[in-house]
N, C-alpha and C positions, 0 to 999 in steps of 0.2 A: 746418643747411642740408640740403636733400635734392636729389637729382638730377632734373632735368627730362628725361623720356624722349623721344628722337627717334622719332616715329611711323613713320618709314620704315625705319630700320635697327634700332630697338630698343636702340641703345646710349645710354649716359648722355650727355647734352649739358650745357649750362651749368647750374650749380647754382642753385637758387632757395630762398628762405627757407621754412622749414617753417610758420612763422606770420607773417602780415602784419596790418597794422593797418587798421581801417576806422572811419569816423566817420559816425554817423547822427543825424538830427534828425526830430522829429515834433511836429505841433501839430494839435489837433482839438477838436471840440465834440460834445456829446451832448445830446439833448433828448427830453422826453416831453410837450411842450406840447400835442400832440394826443392826446386820450384813446385809449388802446390802442396807440399807435404809439411805438415806440422807434427813434430815428434817430440815427446818428452819422456825422460827416464828418471825415476826417483827411487832412492834407497832410504828406508825408514826403520825406526825401532820404537817400541813402546813398552815401558815397564809399569805395571800397576800393582798397588799394594793388596788389591783384592779383586777377584774375578766373579762376576755374577753369572750364574748358570741356571737355566730353566729346570725346575723340578716338576716332572710330570705328575707325580702322585699328589702333590699339593696344589698344582696349577699356578705356581708362583716361582719367582727367581730366588735363589739362595746365594748368600755370600760364601765364597770359597777362598782358597789361599792365593797368594801373590802369583802373578803371571808375567811372562816375558814374551814379546813378539818382535819379529823383524821380518822385513819382506822387500820385494822389488816390484815396481809397477812400470809398465811400458805402454804408453798411449800414442796412437797414430791416427791422423786424419789426413786423407789425400783428396784434394779437389782435382780430379783427373781432367775435367773440362767444365764448361758451363752447365752441363746437364747430369754429370756423374760424379759422385763422391763415394769414398770408401773409408771405413773405420775398422781398426783392429786394436783392441785393448786387452792387455794380459796382465795378470797379477799373481804373484807367488808369495805365500806367507808361511812362516814357521812360528807356530803358537804352542807354548808349553807352560805348565805350571813351573814356578821357580824352584820348587822342592819336589823331589821324587816321593811318591807314595803319600802325598798330602791329602787332606780332606777325608781321612779314614778310608782311602781306597788305594789300590795298587796302580802304579803307572804315573805318567805326568802329562798325558794328553788332555786337551781341553775339549769336552764334548761339543759337537756341532760346529767346531772351528775347521772350515775347509782350508786346504793349502793352495788350491789352484782355481782361478776363475778366469774366464775369457769372454769377450764379446766381439763378434764380427758382423759388420753391416754394410749393405750397399744401398745407396739412395739415388733415385733418378727423378729429375724434374725437367719436363719438356712441355712448355706451353701451359695448357689448362690441366695437364695430367702430371701426376707425381706418384711415387711409390717407393717402397723400401722392403728389403729382405734382411732380417736380423736373426742371428743365431747366438744364443746364450749358453755357455758351458759352465757347469759347476762340478768340480772334482769330488771324489768320494771323501768322506769325513767320518771321524770317530763319533760314536754315540756314548761310549763309556771311557773312563779315564785310562783303562788298560788296553783299549783298542779291541776288545773281544767282540764288540758289536760295532758295525759300521753301516753307513748309508752309501748306496752306489752313486756313481757320477751320473750326471744328466746333461743332455744337450737338446735344447728346444728351439725350434725355428718358427718365427712369425712373419707373415706377409701382409703388407698394407698397400692398397691402391686408392688413390683419391682423384676426384675430378671436380674442378671448379665450374659451377654452372653460371655464376655471375660474380661480380666483385665481392659480394657479401655472403654468398651461399655456395656451399660445396657438399658433396656426398662422399662417403668413405666406406670401403670394405676392408675388414680385417679377417685374415685367416690365421687363427691361433693354433699353435702346435701343428704346423703344416704337415708334418710327416707322421702325425699321430703316435708320437713316442710315449711309452709308458715310463713315468718317473715319479719320484716322491717330491711333492711340494713342501712338505714338512715331515720330519722323522725324528723320533727321540726314544730313548730307552725307557721302558716302563713295565713294571710287573702288571699282569692282567689276568682276567678269568673270562671264559666264554659265557658262562651264566653265573648267577648268584649261588648256585648249588654245586658248581664245579670248583676244584681246588685252584689256588692262585698259581699261575705260571710265572716263575721268576725270570728276570733278565730277558724280557720280551722287547719287541720293537713295535711302537705305535706309529702309524703313518697317516698322512693326509695325501691321497693320490693327486697328482697333477691333473689339470683339466685335459680332456681328450680333444681331438680335432673339432674345431667349431668355427662357425662363420658368424661375423657380426657386421651389421650394416648400421651406419649412423649418418646423421646430417648435421652440418654446422652452419649457423647463421650468426654473423657478426653485425653489430650496430653501434 
């Protein structure tokens, strides 16, 4: 057994098991019926006896009640020809606590558990040149168990161009956040205060903003 830490006082509270059980199931199919296209579809579920959730005030995770999840994943990779390939991956998840109003809070939403993610990509390879364009989407997600605080969805696009200068040496340029989108890299619910002399603001949102548009150059040498 390990002690569950009280986020307000820092003192040990009720003990919780160091290891808990979970039960998962998955069924799916994969096909290459269409020439050049690899596609797979999976339906899954996962039931856990305890859910670990990040507690911002203490800077650690805390054991919460049992949870249940199920979802659908659809992955696709298309080799259009010898120089062009396309990727499209989508996933949907339903994540809830097993018991309503568990953990001493209202609702059954699991904080920071998003229900929609997607990845779309294009890759080109022609001789000594190669490159890719990739967009990552993360849907909005709750920050509190009752859903009163949420984080917005985000869609970020990255571009990569690479040139081989020799068999063992290449240079690469990455343009991150190509369209300079504003988004949260991390977000969580947390009480906060502006200064030590101002009162605590309850039920606030603390965020780490995503990186703005930036250019990175790199070189790769293999031996």
